[in-house]
N, C-alpha and C positions, 0 to 999 in steps of 0.2 A: 473501635474496630481494629482487627488484626491488619498488619501491614503485608503488602505483596512486593516482592523484590525481583528485579530482572537480573539474572545471574549471567546470562550471555545472550547474544543475538547474532545470527549469521544469515547470509544470503548467497545465492549464486550470482555471478556476474550476469547481466542481462544478455540474452541471445536475440539477435534480430530474427525476423521471420525468415525461415529457411536458412538460418545461420548455424552457428556452432552447436546449438542444442537441439537441432531439428531431429536428430536420430535418438534422442533420449525420450523414452516413455515418461510421461509426467509422474507416474508413480515412483519410478526410479529416481527422478529428479528430486521429488519430495523426500524420498528415503535418504538421499545424500545429505540433506541439511539436518535431518534427525540424527543421523550418525555423527555428523560433525559436532553437534551440540554435546552429545554423550562423550565423544573423544576429548573435546576441549575442556569440559567441566569435570570430567572424571566421575560423574554421578553414576550410581548403579541404575541401569535402565529398568531393572525390575521394580525399582522404587517409584517409578512414574505412575501417577494416579490417572492421567488422561492425556490425550493428544487431541487438540481442537484445530481443525484444518479448514481454512477458507478456500473456496473454489467457486468460480462463477459459472463456467460452462460445464455442467455436470452431465456429460453425455460422452459416448464412445470411450476413449481411454481414461476419461475422468469421471466415468459413471460407476455405479455399483459401489458407492462409498469409497471415494478416493483416499480419504483420511485413514480408514482401516487398512486399505491396501498398501498405503505408504508404510504403516507399521509392519505389515507382513513382509514387505520388501527390505526392511531395515534390519539392523542388529538388535532392535528392541525385541524382547520376548513376546510371544503371542498373548501373554496374560495382560499386556497393556491395552486398555480400550482406546477407542478413538471416536470422533464424531466429525462430520463434514457439515459446514454451514455456508450460507449464501446471504451476504448483505451487499451484494454487488461489489463495486470497487473497494468497499471498506471491509470485505469479508475477513481478511486476516487481521485487520485492526480490531474488528469485533472479536476475533479469536483471542487476542491479547486481553480484551475487556472481560470476556467470559472466564478466561483462565485466572485473571486477577481477582474477579468476583468470587470464584470458587475458593480461592485461598483466603480472601478477606472474610468470607463467611465461616471459615474454619472447617469446611467439609473436605478439603483436599490440601495437600502440602507441596506437591511437585507436579507441575503441568507444563506441557509444551504447547505453545500457540504457534501455528504455522499456516502457510498458504502455498498454493501451487497453481500455475497456469501455463500450459503450453499452447500459445496462441497460433503456433505453426500447425501442430497436430490436431488441435481442437479449435478451429477458427471461431472468432467472436460471432455470436448470432446463430451458431449451429443448432442450439436447442430450440430455437423458434423456426428457422426456415426448413430444417429437415422434417419436422413434424408437419408443417404445412404442405411440403412437397409430397409427403406420404398420405395426405388427406386426413390427418389426425387433428381434429378440433378446428377451431377458428382463430387461434392465437391467444396471447396472454391477457388481452384487455377486452372484457365483454362490453356490449353496447351500453350497459348502465354506467360504466366508468368513462367510456368515450363521451357519452352525453354529458356527464357531470362536468368534465373538464374541457369539453369543446374540441377534442382532438381525436384522431383515429389511431394514433400511436404516440408513445412518449419516446423522444429521441434526444440523446445528449448533444447531438450536432446542432439541432435547433436551439437547445438550451444555451449552448456556447455563443451562438449568434445573438440570442436575446440578452445574455449577460454583457456582451460587448456594447450593445446598444444602450442598455440600462445604465451602465457605468461610464459611458462615453469613452470607450477604449478604441483607439484608432488602429487600423492595420499596421501602421508604422510602429506604434507602441508595442503591439503584440509581437511583431517580428523582432524588435529590439530586445524584448524580454527573452524570446526564444534563442537569439544569438548568445545572450549572456548565459543561458542555461548550458549551452554547449561549451562556452569558454570556461565556465566554472568547473564543469565535469572533466574537461580536458586537463585543466590545471591540477585538480584533485587526483586524477589518475596518475599523472606524471610525478606528483609529489608523494605517491604511495598512501594517500589518505584513506583509501578503501581496503588496504591490505589486511586490517584486523577484522573486517566483517565478511570478506568474500571467501567462499569455499570453492576450491578449484574443482572443476568438473572435467575430467579428462585433461585436455590441454587448455581448457577455457578458463581464463582468470581475469579477463578485462571486459568491461561493458562494450558491446559491439555498436551500440547506437550513436556513440559520440562522433560528431562530425568535426574533426580537428581543423578542417578548412572552411567551416561555415562562414558565411558573410551576409551582410544585409542585402547586397545585390542579389545573391542567390535566393534568399528567402523571399525577397520582393518579386522574384520572377515566377514563383509557384502559383498555380491556379487556385482560386478559392473553391470551397466545397459547393457553394451555391452562388448563382449570379448576384453581383452586387454585395456579396458577403465579405467578411474579414478573416474567417477561419480557413486555414490551409493545413496541409500535411506537415508543414514546417513549424507552425505555432501550436500544434496539438501533440499529445503524447504519442510515443511510438509503440506499435505492436511489438510484443516482447514475450520471450519464454523465460521462466524463472521460478525459483522457489526460495522461501525464507522461513526461519524459525526462531523462536524466542523461548528461553527457559525461564519460567517464573516459579518462585519458591516462597514458602512461608518462613517466618523467623525460626521456627523449630527445625525445618528442613535445612536451612542454612547452617545451623549449628550441628545438626546430626551428620550432615554430609560434608562438613568443613568447606563450605562454599564461600566465595567472596563476591557479594553482589556488586554489580556495576551501577545500579540505580534503584530507586524506590518509586512505585506508582503513587502519584500524588493526586490525580483526579481522572475520573472516567465519565465521559458525557456522550450521549447520543440524542439528537433532536431530528425533527422532520418538518418539512414545509411544503412549498409549492412543487408538485411533481412535474410541472410543465417546463418552467425555467430550470428546475432541478439542481443546478450546479452551484447556487450561491448560498446554500444552507450552512456551509462552514462558517460564514460570517456570524450568523446568529448563534450557532453552536459554540463558537469561541467565546462570545460574550457570556453565555450561560456557564461554560466551564470555568472561566476566570472568576465569575461571581461566586460560584460554589466553592472554589478553591481559596477565595479571599485574596486574590492576587490581581494585579493589573498586567497589561501587556508589557509594560516596562520591566517587570520582574523576570520576564522570560528571556533567556540568553540566545536560544536558537529556535527557529520554527521550521518544521517540514510541512509544507502545504502542497498536496499532490498536484502536479502540473498536468491534469487531465487535458486542459486547454489553457492557453496563456491568460484568458480573461479571469480564470478562477483565482490564481494567486494575486494577480494585479488588483482585482476588485477587493479581495480580502485585505491586502495591504492598505488600500484606500479607505475602506470602511472601518477597519480595526484600529488604524493609526499606528501600525507597526513599523519597525525600523527595517528598511529593505536590505540593509547590510547583514541582518541576522536571518534572512529568509533563504532556505535551500542553498546553503553556502557551498555545497559541492555539486550544484546543478540539480536538476529534477527529471521528471519523466519525459520531458520534451527531448532531452539528450540521452537519458539513461534507460528509458523504456518504462512501460506500465503493464506489468504482467497481471492485470486484473486481480484475481483472488490472492495473489502473493504480495501485492503492493503494500498493504498495511504493515505486515511484518518486515518487509523490505525497508520501508521508510524508518521503522523503529530501529532496525539494525544500524542504519546510517546515523540516526539521531543519537543513539546511545554512545556510539564510538566517536562521533564528532564532539559531543559534550566532553567526553573524556580527554580527547587530544587537544581541545581548545580551552580547557579549563573552565567551561561554563557550569552553572549550577542547575538551572531549570530549562527544560525543553518542552515544546508543544508540537504535537502532530495532529493534522486534521485532513480529512478526505471527503470530497464530494462523492455522492453515491446515487445510483439509479433510484428513481422514485422520490427524489428530493430529501434524502436522508444525509446526515453527516455525523461522523464520530470525531471526538476530540480526546486526546490523551495527553496529560501533563505528567512529566517524570522529573525526578530530582536525582542528579548524579551523586553517587556516593564514593566512587573510587576511580 
């Protein structure tokens, strides 16, 4: 099978809700990372075969095919096609998978995988509650699904509480992990670790969600989301505005356009499981991906496990037997934010550049997703 190569990967710095990116239309935000990839790599934009864009809340400013609209707002010619996909929080990680698969199949040579989400301008849940308020339909889950799984709705917040209980993760342990996320993100920012991946948007170049003064006392004082629960706003991912993009190329395109790949796609996996607990599928998906790749977790130098809620990476560490010193080394979504459809490409940008700066060879990225789905991507650094 043909190889697929990551040529470059970029992201915006995360914007807090009503923060630095609040005035940016998500289409323009997405166009900015497309333009940055073209500028940084020098590739002829007319040579692009496709743009695959992940986005979760496809309504309002993110409706009517946000991926195509990003192309139209960018410097890419209108001859470049695009598609918009939704695999919930893993949408743009799936964009990377679809782009790589197109190249591995030999049907395309140059594809951008991207994602965008303005959670300020298009709030999470808008696609559901606006329809219900307008009297359109009865919601996404029919009685047949509700009866099958014994719930009236599928909620990540319930899933996070279920995970904490299942894996015996205390509030104290969750808060300690959250504090470490902020500390690592703060140290990485101050050391310039994100400089090679962040695209400046106006004057915005630093992740806004990092709390440099975070403390265990402060985290412990936050109210839990449900009575007698352990999940708080402090040990969950932050609402975030952002966009990210990855240029993926075939060997022929690398030679033709004189590109220097940063990494090679080593393994692509997606699995699905229990949609009620929902968030622990990355554990099984990682085992499947490692087996298919013929590797063990000890072979992997860095891991990016999305910090949707602190129980997710903590349970993953516990069950996979991974080295905590290799996990989210620059912090994660608890500190840096989780811009839903953009997070997959965002984590890939961080993983690629972290492997390069730290001299690692293999990196693994995984994401818990709505409906009990998980993507796993393994990459090998080349330069």
